[in-house]
C-alpha positions in Angstrom: 0.0 0.0 0.0 3.0 2.3 0.3 2.7 3.1 4.0 5.8 3.5 6.1 6.4 1.1 9.0 9.0 3.4 10.6 8.6 5.1 13.9 10.7 8.3 14.0 12.7 8.8 17.2 11.1 5.8 19.0 12.7 3.1 21.0 12.2 -0.7 20.4 10.7 -1.4 23.9 8.1 1.2 23.5 7.2 0.1 20.0 6.9 -3.6 21.1 4.8 -2.5 24.1 2.4 -0.5 22.0 2.1 -3.3 19.4 1.2 -5.8 22.2 -1.4 -3.5 23.6 -3.0 -3.0 20.2 -3.2 -6.7 19.4 -6.8 -7.9 18.5 -8.1 -4.3 18.4 -9.7 -2.6 15.4 -8.0 0.3 13.7 -10.7 2.6 15.1 -10.0 1.3 18.6 -6.3 1.9 18.2 -6.9 5.4 17.0 -9.2 6.2 19.9 -6.7 4.9 22.4 -3.5 6.4 21.0 -4.2 9.6 19.0 -2.8 12.7 20.5 -0.4 11.1 23.0 2.7 13.3 23.3 6.2 12.3 24.4 7.5 14.9 26.8 7.9 18.2 24.9 7.7 16.5 21.5 4.6 17.2 19.4 4.1 13.4 18.8 5.0 10.0 20.1 5.3 6.4 18.9 1.6 5.7 19.9 0.4 8.9 18.2 2.4 8.0 15.0 0.7 4.6 15.0 -2.7 6.2 15.3 -1.9 8.5 12.4 -0.8 5.5 10.3 -4.1 3.7 11.1 -6.0 6.8 10.0 -4.1 6.8 6.7 -5.0 3.2 6.2 -8.7 3.9 6.8 -8.6 7.0 4.6 -6.9 5.4 1.7 
């Protein structure tokens, strides 16, 4: 589909944790849970980037 599977500035442990928490959830559920989460002073986070990727999949 052409979607990136890269998290920018993330760490492997966080990414694996988020993936485990999202298992067996719909894209809509993942978006609802993760959209808008920030990482400290950064404007986004690994969970937020995953929510945005899910939105891109739904909107494509």
